[in-house]
RODO-2510 file (C-alpha; in nm, 4 decimals, decimal comma):
residues 467
     n   res          X          Y          Z
     1     m     2,4649   -14,3504   -13,5604
     2     f     2,1067   -14,2890   -13,6927
     3     a     1,8450   -14,2420   -13,4276
     4     p     1,5262   -14,4483   -13,5079
     5     v     1,2170   -14,2973   -13,6315
     6     t     0,9553   -14,2421   -13,3579
     7     a     0,6571   -14,0460   -13,3320
     8     s     0,8220   -13,8466   -13,1271
     9     v     1,1376   -13,7841   -13,3844
    10     s     0,9701   -13,7191   -13,6675
    11     r     0,6456   -13,6800   -13,9474
    12     r     0,8745   -13,7450   -14,2423
    13     r     0,7840   -14,0473   -14,4642
    14     l     1,0120   -14,3244   -14,5415
    15     r     0,9859   -14,5415   -14,7951
    16     a     1,2518   -14,8335   -14,8693
    17     c     1,4273   -14,8344   -15,1941
    18     e     1,2471   -15,1355   -15,4933
    19     c     1,5317   -15,1030   -15,6920
    20     c     1,8432   -15,1236   -15,4001
    21     d     1,6219   -15,1358   -15,0910
    22     l     1,7747   -14,8716   -14,8686
    23     v     1,5434   -14,6958   -14,6285
    24     v     1,5486   -14,3180   -14,6953
    25     a     1,3252   -13,9817   -14,5917
    26     l     1,1531   -13,8081   -14,8681
    27     p     1,2034   -13,4426   -14,8808
    28     a     0,8932   -13,2366   -14,9340
    29     l     0,8198   -13,1756   -15,2702
    30     r     0,7371   -12,9079   -15,4778
    31     p     0,5700   -12,8936   -15,8007
    32     g     0,7881   -12,9845   -16,1210
    33     e     1,0547   -13,1949   -15,8431
    34     r     1,1665   -13,5487   -15,8171
    35     a     1,2643   -13,7029   -15,5232
    36     r     1,5847   -13,9772   -15,6267
    37     c     1,7617   -14,2834   -15,4103
    38     p     2,0716   -14,1530   -15,3131
    39     r     2,2306   -14,4780   -15,3815
    40     c     2,1166   -14,6109   -15,6874
    41     d     1,9126   -14,2922   -15,8462
    42     h     1,5224   -14,4772   -15,8446
    43     v     1,2737   -14,1937   -15,8905
    44     f     1,0864   -14,2328   -15,5529
    45     a     0,8606   -13,9640   -15,6109
    46     q     0,7660   -13,6685   -15,8444
    47     r     0,5324   -13,3680   -15,7666
    48     h     0,2879   -13,2285   -16,0283
    49     a     0,1106   -12,8521   -15,9746
    50     h    -0,2690   -12,9483   -15,9837
    51     a    -0,1950   -13,3258   -15,9933
    52     v    -0,5631   -13,4778   -15,9266
    53     q    -0,7341   -13,2035   -16,2033
    54     r    -0,4427   -13,2762   -16,4353
    55     t    -0,4680   -13,6298   -16,4230
    56     l    -0,8095   -13,6679   -16,4299
    57     a    -0,8752   -13,4316   -16,7308
    58     l    -0,5736   -13,5895   -16,9188
    59     a    -0,7145   -13,9410   -16,8611
    60     t    -1,1282   -13,8505   -16,9498
    61     a    -0,9882   -13,6819   -17,2444
    62     c    -0,7766   -13,9617   -17,3215
    63     l    -1,1361   -14,2368   -17,2826
    64     m    -1,2927   -14,0258   -17,5062
    65     m    -1,0393   -14,0396   -17,7847
    66     l    -0,9970   -14,4214   -17,7390
    67     v    -1,4258   -14,4237   -17,7433
    68     l    -1,3867   -14,2757   -18,0953
    69     t    -1,1165   -14,4797   -18,2446
    70     l    -1,3123   -14,8138   -18,2852
    71     p    -1,6682   -14,6882   -18,4639
    72     f    -1,5057   -14,5268   -18,7664
    73     e    -1,2968   -14,5796   -19,0147
    74     f    -0,9215   -14,6384   -18,9127
    75     i    -0,7181   -14,6964   -19,2682
    76     a    -0,8232   -14,7410   -19,6124
    77     f    -0,6116   -14,8097   -19,9475
    78     a    -0,7015   -14,8814   -20,2912
    79     t    -0,5053   -15,0344   -20,5680
    80     h    -0,6026   -15,1331   -20,9594
    81     g    -0,8995   -14,9827   -20,9017
    82     i    -1,0106   -15,2296   -20,5556
    83     s    -1,0255   -15,0371   -20,2290
    84     a    -1,0920   -15,1534   -19,9026
    85     s    -1,0936   -15,0191   -19,5134
    86     l    -1,0869   -15,1048   -19,2261
    87     s    -1,1703   -14,9888   -18,8340
    88     l    -0,9767   -15,1147   -18,4808
    89     v    -1,3145   -15,3108   -18,4337
    90     d    -1,2811   -15,5262   -18,7686
    91     a    -0,9283   -15,5984   -18,7114
    92     p    -0,9453   -15,8744   -18,4851
    93     t    -1,2667   -15,9821   -18,6504
    94     a    -1,0510   -16,0294   -18,9865
    95     l    -0,7425   -16,1934   -18,8022
    96     t    -0,9700   -16,4520   -18,6233
    97     a    -1,0937   -16,5292   -19,0323
    98     e    -0,7034   -16,6125   -19,0985
    99     s    -0,7594   -16,8761   -18,8073
   100     y    -0,4919   -16,6447   -18,5583
   101     p    -0,7497   -16,5449   -18,2730
   102     s    -0,4254   -16,5367   -18,0220
   103     l    -0,3163   -16,2472   -18,2499
   104     a    -0,6733   -16,0909   -18,2249
   105     v    -0,7102   -16,1563   -17,8427
   106     l    -0,3421   -16,0006   -17,7554
   107     l    -0,4316   -15,7284   -18,0341
   108     i    -0,7600   -15,6120   -17,8647
   109     l    -0,6100   -15,6312   -17,4905
   110     t    -0,3258   -15,4148   -17,5915
   111     i    -0,4654   -15,1399   -17,7716
   112     v    -0,8727   -15,1536   -17,6262
   113     l    -0,9563   -15,3641   -17,3266
   114     l    -0,6486   -15,3350   -17,1009
   115     p    -0,5950   -14,9066   -17,1442
   116     a    -1,0046   -14,8920   -17,1417
   117     l    -1,0039   -15,0522   -16,7521
   118     y    -0,6809   -14,8691   -16,6859
   119     l    -0,8305   -14,5651   -16,7497
   120     i    -1,0983   -14,5723   -16,5931
   121     g    -0,9518   -14,7100   -16,2864
   122     v    -0,7214   -14,3427   -16,2664
   123     i    -1,0581   -14,1679   -16,3717
   124     y    -1,2022   -14,3675   -16,0555
   125     t    -0,9732   -14,2995   -15,8060
   126     h    -0,8676   -13,9562   -15,9556
   127     a    -1,2718   -13,8197   -15,8942
   128     a    -1,3061   -14,0232   -15,5136
   129     i    -1,0031   -13,7724   -15,4254
   130     g    -1,0880   -13,4726   -15,6358
   131     l    -1,4311   -13,5190   -15,4497
   132     k    -1,3392   -13,6443   -15,0934
   133     l    -1,5491   -13,9177   -15,1158
   134     p    -1,4602   -14,2812   -15,0312
   135     l    -1,5761   -14,4898   -15,3204
   136     p    -1,5968   -14,8205   -15,2354
   137     g    -1,3290   -15,0340   -15,4161
   138     m    -1,0791   -14,7509   -15,4580
   139     r    -0,7539   -14,9283   -15,2673
   140     g    -0,8331   -15,2265   -15,4713
   141     i    -0,8771   -15,0457   -15,8258
   142     a    -0,5526   -14,7922   -15,7191
   143     r    -0,3515   -15,1585   -15,7105
   144     t    -0,4535   -15,2942   -16,0174
   145     l    -0,3513   -14,9745   -16,1963
   146     s     0,0089   -15,0641   -16,1180
   147     h     0,0138   -15,4133   -16,2569
   148     l    -0,1585   -15,2886   -16,5732
   149     r     0,0742   -14,9795   -16,6404
   150     p     0,3150   -15,1750   -16,8024
   151     w     0,1024   -15,2999   -17,0875
   152     m     0,0020   -15,0071   -17,1622
   153     m     0,1499   -14,9940   -17,5870
   154     a    -0,0532   -14,7206   -17,7726
   155     d     0,2633   -14,5388   -17,8840
   156     v     0,4416   -14,8989   -18,0010
   157     f     0,0902   -14,9718   -18,1836
   158     l     0,1210   -14,6360   -18,3427
   159     v     0,4494   -14,6774   -18,4500
   160     g     0,4042   -15,0217   -18,5976
   161     v     0,0924   -14,8411   -18,7926
   162     m     0,3699   -14,6187   -18,9457
   163     v     0,6043   -14,9080   -19,0379
   164     s     0,2923   -15,0578   -19,1927
   165     l     0,2192   -14,7767   -19,4402
   166     v     0,6124   -14,7380   -19,5434
   167     k     0,5451   -15,1367   -19,6908
   168     i     0,2120   -15,0782   -19,8681
   169     a     0,2674   -14,7210   -19,9906
   170     g     0,4732   -14,8411   -20,2921
   171     m     0,1396   -15,0733   -20,3908
   172     a    -0,1238   -14,8631   -20,2976
   173     d    -0,2819   -14,5350   -20,2140
   174     i    -0,3469   -14,4577   -19,8832
   175     s    -0,5662   -14,2821   -19,6073
   176     f    -0,6699   -14,1948   -19,3412
   177     g    -0,9960   -14,1984   -19,1386
   178     p    -1,1432   -14,0328   -18,8478
   179     s    -1,0200   -14,3165   -18,6439
   180     f    -0,6909   -14,3193   -18,6729
   181     w    -0,6656   -13,8992   -18,6021
   182     a    -0,8342   -14,0372   -18,3054
   183     f    -0,6059   -14,2671   -18,2260
   184     c    -0,2910   -14,0792   -18,2413
   185     a    -0,4712   -13,8211   -18,0230
   186     f    -0,5169   -14,1173   -17,7415
   187     a    -0,1395   -14,2152   -17,7858
   188     l    -0,0168   -13,9005   -17,7247
   189     l    -0,2718   -13,8580   -17,4221
   190     m    -0,1936   -14,1728   -17,2958
   191     t     0,1603   -14,0784   -17,2829
   192     k     0,1218   -13,7367   -17,0777
   193     t    -0,1468   -13,9421   -16,7927
   194     l     0,0900   -14,1936   -16,7086
   195     a     0,3672   -13,9028   -16,6790
   196     s     0,1250   -13,7121   -16,4293
   197     i     0,0367   -14,0044   -16,2266
   198     d     0,2048   -13,9431   -15,8656
   199     v     0,1493   -14,1989   -15,7431
   200     d     0,3081   -14,1073   -15,4341
   201     r     0,0313   -13,8442   -15,3700
   202     m    -0,2431   -14,0699   -15,5044
   203     w    -0,1596   -14,3625   -15,2169
   204     f    -0,1428   -14,0949   -14,9843
   205     a    -0,5287   -13,9026   -15,0557
   206     l    -0,6323   -14,2623   -15,0647
   207     a    -0,5185   -14,3992   -14,7389
   208     g    -0,2712   -14,2156   -14,5508
   209     e     0,0400   -14,2534   -14,4626
   210     p     0,0553   -14,4922   -14,1481
   211     s     0,3441   -14,5291   -13,9195
   212     a     0,6694   -14,6458   -13,9566
   213     p     0,7550   -14,9725   -13,7903
   214     t     0,9453   -14,8550   -13,4720
   215     g     1,3209   -14,8779   -13,4601
   216     t     1,3129   -14,8007   -13,8321
   217     l     1,6518   -14,6689   -13,9516
   218     p     1,7267   -14,4566   -14,2576
   219     g     2,0435   -14,4702   -14,3982
   220     m     2,0140   -14,8805   -14,3916
   221     g     1,8749   -15,1694   -14,6113
   222     a     1,4882   -15,2757   -14,5513
   223     a     1,5867   -15,6384   -14,5302
   224     l     1,8674   -15,5792   -14,2236
   225     q     1,5721   -15,4512   -14,0493
   226     g     1,3463   -15,6931   -14,1051
   227     l     1,1012   -15,4859   -14,3508
   228     g     0,9751   -15,4831   -14,6633
   229     s     0,8579   -15,2591   -14,9302
   230     c     0,5040   -15,2687   -15,0987
   231     h     0,5575   -15,2690   -15,4818
   232     s     0,1931   -15,1218   -15,4900
   233     c     0,2009   -14,7944   -15,2775
   234     g     0,5611   -14,8366   -15,0977
   235     l     0,4451   -14,8017   -14,7696
   236     i     0,7473   -14,9865   -14,5518
   237     n     0,6176   -15,2499   -14,3806
   238     a     0,7214   -15,5294   -14,0636
   239     c     0,7988   -15,8440   -14,3139
   240     t     1,0812   -16,0884   -14,2318
   241     a     1,2354   -16,3333   -14,4778
   242     h     1,0813   -16,6564   -14,3443
   243     e     0,7225   -16,5292   -14,3980
   244     a     0,5649   -16,6205   -14,6983
   245     h     0,2892   -16,3609   -14,6848
   246     v     0,2560   -16,0518   -14,5003
   247     a    -0,0282   -15,8071   -14,6186
   248     c     0,0516   -15,4290   -14,6552
   249     r    -0,1130   -15,1957   -14,3702
   250     r    -0,2121   -14,9628   -14,6142
   251     c    -0,3189   -15,1356   -14,9412
   252     g    -0,3810   -15,4987   -14,8476
   253     d    -0,1001   -15,6532   -15,1452
   254     p     0,1263   -15,9169   -15,0370
   255     v     0,4671   -15,7345   -14,8908
   256     h     0,7788   -15,9772   -14,9252
   257     q     1,1443   -15,8692   -14,8556
   258     r     1,2367   -16,0261   -15,1700
   259     k     1,0457   -16,1321   -15,4983
   260     t     0,9304   -16,4772   -15,4434
   261     a     1,1557   -16,7350   -15,6359
   262     s     1,2633   -16,4279   -15,8558
   263     l     1,5696   -16,6082   -16,0313
   264     q     1,3862   -16,9142   -16,0539
   265     r     1,0689   -16,7353   -16,2188
   266     t     1,2976   -16,5025   -16,4161
   267     w     1,5171   -16,7884   -16,5934
   268     a     1,1688   -17,0106   -16,6470
   269     w     1,0285   -16,7280   -16,8085
   270     l     1,3484   -16,6359   -17,0256
   271     v     1,3949   -16,9940   -17,1031
   272     a     1,0134   -17,0191   -17,2673
   273     a     1,1073   -16,7344   -17,4583
   274     l     1,4797   -16,8682   -17,5896
   275     i     1,2553   -17,1670   -17,7178
   276     l     0,9923   -16,9574   -17,8381
   277     y     1,2609   -16,7164   -18,0396
   278     v     1,3914   -17,0127   -18,2676
   279     p     1,1017   -17,1048   -18,4512
   280     a     0,9723   -16,6973   -18,4212
   281     n     1,3253   -16,5892   -18,6512
   282     v     1,3554   -16,9329   -18,8715
   283     f     0,9969   -16,9546   -19,0041
   284     p     0,7984   -16,6474   -19,1933
   285     i     0,6282   -16,4122   -18,9601
   286     m     0,4031   -16,2994   -19,2667
   287     s     0,3297   -16,3994   -19,6483
   288     t     0,2454   -16,1671   -19,8817
   289     v     0,0152   -16,2840   -20,2223
   290     s     0,0440   -16,0568   -20,5172
   291     l    -0,1106   -16,1224   -20,8751
   292     g    -0,1521   -16,5059   -20,7527
   293     e     0,2181   -16,5239   -20,6578
   294     s     0,2766   -16,5955   -20,2705
   295     d     0,6057   -16,4313   -20,1051
   296     p     0,6894   -16,5642   -19,7018
   297     q     0,9118   -16,3401   -19,5373
   298     t     1,1339   -16,4184   -19,1940
   299     i     1,1739   -16,0996   -19,0177
   300     a     1,5122   -16,0810   -19,1432
   301     g     1,3996   -16,1594   -19,4768
   302     g     1,1991   -15,8453   -19,4678
   303     i     1,4591   -15,6066   -19,3437
   304     v     1,6999   -15,6839   -19,6489
   305     l     1,3861   -15,6672   -19,8122
   306     l     1,3185   -15,2967   -19,6848
   307     w     1,6413   -15,1954   -19,7160
   308     s     1,6778   -15,3263   -20,0897
   309     h     1,3758   -15,1125   -20,1951
   310     g     1,5456   -14,7817   -19,9987
   311     d     1,3324   -14,7757   -19,6911
   312     w     1,6269   -14,8144   -19,5137
   313     p     1,4923   -14,5684   -19,1876
   314     i     1,2171   -14,8481   -19,1750
   315     a     1,4120   -15,1081   -19,1984
   316     l     1,6672   -14,9652   -18,9435
   317     v     1,3325   -14,9461   -18,6504
   318     i     1,2186   -15,3234   -18,7529
   319     f     1,5893   -15,4497   -18,6920
   320     v     1,6186   -15,2710   -18,4118
   321     a     1,2704   -15,3962   -18,2409
   322     s     1,2601   -15,7174   -18,3739
   323     i     1,5991   -15,8279   -18,3448
   324     l     1,8429   -15,6264   -18,1599
   325     v     1,6115   -15,5380   -17,8658
   326     p     1,5189   -15,9213   -17,7829
   327     a     1,8078   -16,0948   -17,8005
   328     s     1,9665   -15,8187   -17,6196
   329     k     1,7392   -15,8347   -17,3749
   330     m     1,7245   -16,1749   -17,3138
   331     i     2,1379   -16,1465   -17,3285
   332     a     2,0887   -15,8714   -17,0369
   333     i     1,8268   -16,0263   -16,8205
   334     a     2,0317   -16,3540   -16,8334
   335     w     2,3488   -16,1917   -16,7272
   336     l     2,1625   -16,0268   -16,4500
   337     c     2,0360   -16,3518   -16,3608
   338     i     2,4208   -16,4627   -16,2707
   339     s     2,5117   -16,1376   -16,1532
   340     a     2,2957   -16,1582   -15,9168
   341     q     2,4249   -16,5122   -15,7704
   342     r     2,7352   -16,3348   -15,7895
   343     p     2,6923   -15,9811   -15,7065
   344     d     2,9429   -15,7053   -15,7444
   345     v     2,8653   -15,3669   -15,4820
   346     q     3,1034   -15,1735   -15,6855
   347     h     2,8869   -15,2398   -16,0159
   348     a     2,5530   -15,3004   -15,8646
   349     r     2,4395   -14,9541   -15,9386
   350     a     2,5101   -15,0110   -16,3124
   351     r     2,3761   -15,3308   -16,3002
   352     v     2,0360   -15,1638   -16,2003
   353     a     2,0729   -14,9106   -16,4551
   354     l     2,0841   -15,1857   -16,7384
   355     y     1,7631   -15,3400   -16,5908
   356     r     1,6000   -15,0454   -16,6045
   357     i     1,6678   -14,9984   -16,9519
   358     t     1,5728   -15,3855   -17,0192
   359     e     1,2568   -15,3301   -16,8669
   360     y     1,1482   -15,0531   -17,0495
   361     i     1,2225   -15,1325   -17,3832
   362     g     1,0647   -15,5007   -17,4014
   363     r     0,7000   -15,3719   -17,5181
   364     w     0,8678   -15,2221   -17,8278
   365     s     0,9657   -15,5428   -17,9555
   366     m     0,5304   -15,5561   -17,9866
   367     v     0,5906   -15,3604   -18,3374
   368     d     0,6613   -15,6126   -18,5587
   369     v     0,3713   -15,8154   -18,4195
   370     f     0,1311   -15,4927   -18,4871
   371     v     0,2451   -15,4647   -18,8200
   372     v     0,1924   -15,8355   -18,8819
   373     a    -0,1666   -15,7497   -18,7201
   374     l    -0,2752   -15,4585   -18,9302
   375     l    -0,1284   -15,5747   -19,2635
   376     a    -0,3654   -15,8933   -19,2274
   377     a    -0,6536   -15,7216   -19,1163
   378     l    -0,6099   -15,4396   -19,3866
   379     i    -0,5058   -15,6629   -19,7079
   380     q    -0,7463   -15,9171   -19,8076
   381     l    -0,8150   -15,8824   -20,2048
   382     g    -0,7667   -16,2847   -20,2856
   383     a    -0,5543   -16,3474   -20,5312
   384     l    -0,4515   -15,9434   -20,6408
   385     m    -0,3130   -15,8738   -20,3196
   386     s    -0,3146   -16,0370   -19,9637
   387     v    -0,0914   -16,0819   -19,6469
   388     h    -0,1279   -16,3736   -19,3766
   389     p     0,0177   -16,3967   -19,0549
   390     g     0,2590   -16,6657   -19,1013
   391     p     0,3621   -16,9615   -18,8251
   392     a     0,6582   -16,6782   -18,6618
   393     a     0,4148   -16,4288   -18,5947
   394     l     0,2384   -16,5990   -18,2861
   395     s     0,5736   -16,7297   -18,1526
   396     f     0,7289   -16,4095   -18,1805
   397     a     0,4497   -16,2216   -18,0005
   398     v     0,4749   -16,4806   -17,7023
   399     v     0,8600   -16,4155   -17,6918
   400     v     0,8182   -16,0954   -17,6271
   401     v     0,5000   -16,0954   -17,4239
   402     l     0,7652   -16,4094   -17,1927
   403     t     1,0433   -16,1609   -17,1470
   404     m     0,7872   -15,8720   -17,0404
   405     l     0,7254   -16,1173   -16,7519
   406     s     1,0924   -16,1984   -16,7340
   407     a     1,1871   -15,8352   -16,6515
   408     q     0,9297   -15,8204   -16,3955
   409     s     0,9961   -16,1060   -16,2167
   410     f     1,3821   -16,0358   -16,1992
   411     d     1,4059   -15,8318   -15,8237
   412     p     1,6977   -15,5881   -15,9061
   413     r     1,7887   -15,5527   -15,5338
   414     l     1,9393   -15,9033   -15,5541
   415     v     2,2547   -15,7618   -15,6808
   416     w     2,3151   -15,5430   -15,3321
   417     d     2,2498   -15,8864   -15,1358
   418     t     2,5788   -15,9361   -15,0290
   419     p     2,8425   -15,9245   -14,7047
   420     e     2,9733   -15,5796   -14,8444
   421     e     2,6619   -15,4257   -14,8920
   422     a     2,5823   -15,5060   -14,6021
   423     q     2,8705   -15,3373   -14,4151
   424     l     2,8223   -15,0774   -14,6492
   425     a     2,4300   -15,0260   -14,5485
   426     s     2,5598   -15,0003   -14,1724
   427     k     2,7075   -14,7421   -14,1982
   428     p     2,5685   -14,3625   -14,3628
   429     l     2,5675   -14,2215   -14,6644
   430     f     2,5038   -13,9425   -14,5979
   431     q     2,5210   -13,6838   -14,3025
   432     a     2,3441   -13,3994   -14,4504
   433     p     1,9436   -13,3509   -14,2769
   434     a     1,6709   -13,4925   -14,4209
   435     q     1,4970   -13,0865   -14,4289
   436     t     1,6918   -13,0384   -14,7995
   437     s     1,6296   -12,6882   -14,9675
   438     a     1,4462   -12,7120   -15,3027
   439     s     1,6433   -12,8122   -15,5964
   440     h     1,4925   -12,9370   -15,9427
   441     e     1,5350   -13,2582   -15,8255
   442     s     1,5947   -13,3351   -15,4803
   443     p     1,7471   -13,6387   -15,3335
   444     a     1,5739   -13,8562   -15,0630
   445     m     1,7497   -13,8058   -14,7831
   446     p     1,9078   -14,1467   -14,6226
   447     g     1,9721   -13,9197   -14,3269
   448     p     1,8125   -13,8423   -13,9358
   449     v     1,5376   -13,5900   -13,9709
   450     s     1,6818   -13,2496   -13,8445
   451     s     1,5273   -13,1111   -13,5386
   452     g     1,3132   -12,8222   -13,7688
   453     s     1,0912   -13,1070   -13,9172
   454     t     0,9994   -13,2198   -13,5648
   455     a     0,6534   -13,2819   -13,5236
   456     s     0,4521   -13,0438   -13,2971
   457     s     0,2194   -13,3854   -13,1586
   458     p     0,3398   -13,7220   -13,1344
   459     t     0,2498   -13,8080   -13,4876
   460     v     0,3888   -14,0152   -13,8063
   461     s     0,1428   -13,9003   -14,0020
   462     p     0,2087   -13,6211   -14,2161
   463     s     0,0146   -13,3522   -14,3528
   464     q    -0,0647   -13,2305   -14,7071
   465     d     0,2473   -12,9885   -14,7201
   466     d     0,4889   -13,2206   -14,5815
   467     l     0,4313   -13,4234   -14,9418
***
């Protein structure tokens, strides 16, 4: 049996896995190391050398590149002696003129507004940490960052730009403006910024590490002990199943043992996406006018056209992003919801892995939406050549958003909630002590903390070296 973690036993930080609910004690990590859940392989924390300075520098440079993408020319093309150019600021205006303000709002939100807010929040919180200043609103901003992160789509938009260029390369001469190269740098820096943020260290620096609830047992499920894990900061809180709302002791976010009405909300988003998926594939997603002749294209029709013209790599990208990924994702989410009602602990790890893949790939379906938005904003030469969004464009964009919301609503811990899992969780998974030798990926240990890591004073608050 494991001894409860109390002030006199250990200062090791405890976490409950957000994918399988196992309570573990995190090992001390060096730069380049990460701690994984020993049951489902979820990453608890990953350390970087000079994490605060690195993230602050990357986020500042990324925000500067985003600002530089706005005022200058993004892309231009010329055909039959007529030329046109486009900036990112012009794109929403052009879509609004085409009677598609919803696409304009989606474009400005995902490409400019939300990334700007996210980067400003990262700079604000990490500047406060680096300067050791208790700036107002730090915790609220840090909570918001976790909710904004899934909607960062700079890399998806860049792929959409490349697909658009292939589509019009045979019809016009294309040139790139300064904003295009700034956006390429922005997309790269955004990817690096997202990878550099150490959420575990950030919250420790912002608000410390409150003591674990008395009697917490590593190696058991959190729900079995009347505990819940904060989705924003990761702290374990006392939380019983019947309590409707418990505020996290560190960040103030609502804490639940399981996401409220997870399966109901997941099914609701999924059914709505399935309904809209039909018009998204039946109706034209865009209409191309060339020399006065209109050629409406569905998603499948556009793929066939690209393939017949020899552009099979781009056709394959569109097929994967616009047909294979959405359909596979909806099938996977439906299967996960069904399997959560008929759990099988032996296959729970594989189901959690499927959930992670499903959650990650969902945003890439937005590629086709960005292609339509960019072409419709750029190519407006009247009867000579023009592109107009079709009725399926908005439907498909909403399908992508709904499937993302569906995946975010699903609680992967439900696949472990069985009597068999409860019996397994009541037994130690490992007998190794929590203090382990360093490796490139150090597993978070569910076992008791060794005597060598016992605090010299009765406190659970770790020092910086314990991270």
